[in-house]
N, C-alpha and C positions, 0 to 999 in steps of 0.2 A: 435581620439577624439570622433568618431563614436561609437567605443566599449564601451567608458565609459558611453555613453547615453542609450545604448541598453542593459545594464547588467539586469534591472528589467524584461524586457519582455524576454530575454534569460533564466533568471532563471526560471520565470514561463513556459515557453515552456518545458524546461528540466523536471521541476517537474510534469507537466502534462504527458509529455511522459513516465516518470518512473512509475508514479501512474497507467497509463493505461496498460502498460506491466506487471506489477506486478499483477493487478486485473485480467488481461487475464490468467496469469499462476496459479493464485489461483483458478480461475474457472475450469481450465483445470484439476487440481488435485482433485477438488470435484466431477468432472464428473468422472474421472478415478476411484476413490474410490467408487462412487455409482455403476459403471458399474461391478466392481470386486465383490461387495456385493450384487448385484441385487436389491437394493432399491432405494427409492427416498431419495435425500439429505434433510435432516432436520437439523435446528439449534436450540439447546435446550437453555434455558434462561442461563444456567451455561455456556455453549460454547459461548453464546454470550458476556457474561461478561468476560470471558478469553480473547476472540478475541478484545473486546473493550480496555482493559487494556494493552493488548500487543502492540496495535496500539498507545495508549498514551504514552507508554515507549519508542517507536520508535520515536515519534514525539518530545517528550522531549529530546532525545538524539540529534536529528537533531537540535534542537533549542540551545543546549549547544555547539553544535560542533564549531562554529564561534565566541563564546563569550568570550573566555579567550586567 
């Protein structure tokens, strides 16, 4: 019975942990690329749009995951 009551908080905790780990890995990749090219990381407008659309695609896939 307790497991049925905690599913929301467990889902939020798991999502938070996954988001934090994926953000950390993305940051490490950006740092690694910057060190290889010996430049500061910069995000252009086009890269920002691509990143945002990619993130929306992932969120859409996750929202459709349990629907059908």
